[in-house]
C-alpha positions in Angstrom: -11.7 -45.4 -11.4 -13.6 -43.2 -8.8 -11.2 -44.1 -6.0 -8.2 -42.5 -8.1 -8.2 -38.8 -7.4 -5.8 -36.2 -9.0 -5.5 -32.7 -7.4 -2.5 -31.4 -9.3 -2.2 -29.0 -12.2 -3.7 -29.9 -15.6 -1.8 -32.8 -17.2 -0.7 -32.6 -20.9 -0.2 -36.0 -22.5 2.6 -35.4 -25.1 3.1 -39.0 -26.4 -0.2 -40.6 -27.2 -1.2 -42.9 -30.1 -4.7 -41.8 -30.9 -6.0 -43.2 -34.1 -9.3 -44.1 -35.9 -10.7 -47.7 -35.5 -10.1 -49.7 -38.6 -12.8 -52.4 -38.6 -12.5 -55.7 -40.3 -14.1 -55.9 -42.8 -13.3 -52.5 -44.0 -16.1 -49.9 -43.8 -16.3 -46.3 -42.4 -13.5 -45.7 -39.9 -14.6 -45.1 -36.3 -13.5 -42.5 -33.7 -15.4 -44.2 -30.9 -12.4 -45.6 -29.2 -10.4 -42.3 -29.5 -13.3 -40.4 -27.9 -13.5 -42.9 -25.0 -9.7 -42.7 -24.5 -9.8 -39.0 -24.2 -12.9 -39.0 -21.9 -11.1 -41.4 -19.5 -8.0 -39.4 -19.7 -9.9 -36.3 -18.8 -11.3 -38.0 -15.7 -7.6 -38.4 -14.6 -6.8 -34.6 -15.3 -5.5 -34.7 -18.7 -6.7 -31.5 -20.5 -4.7 -31.9 -23.8 -3.3 -34.7 -25.7 -0.6 -34.7 -28.4 -0.9 -37.5 -30.7 1.1 -39.2 -33.4 -0.5 -41.4 -36.0 -1.5 -41.9 -39.6 -1.8 -38.5 -41.5 -5.3 -39.5 -42.7 -6.6 -39.6 -39.2 -5.8 -36.1 -38.2 -8.7 -34.2 -39.9 -11.5 -36.6 -38.6 -10.0 -36.6 -35.1 -9.7 -32.9 -35.0 -13.2 -32.6 -36.0 -14.4 -35.1 -33.5 -12.2 -34.2 -30.5 -11.6 -30.5 -30.9 -9.2 -28.7 -28.8 -8.5 -31.7 -26.7 -6.2 -33.2 -29.2 -3.2 -31.8 -31.2 -0.8 -33.4 -33.6 
């Protein structure tokens, strides 16, 4: 990814599907994939992500990702 450079204004992603990972067999849900997704997005200039997804994912994702995500 290092050869992709963006030098424009900050990017706001207004249509993302950021959710918790639901493992099989079921156990505690995980936010690792969501954290990685936003970290990679930040490398490309994304400063805020608006997501839609299951309502039960909102509180844990807000707690883990802070102001980088909104719903």
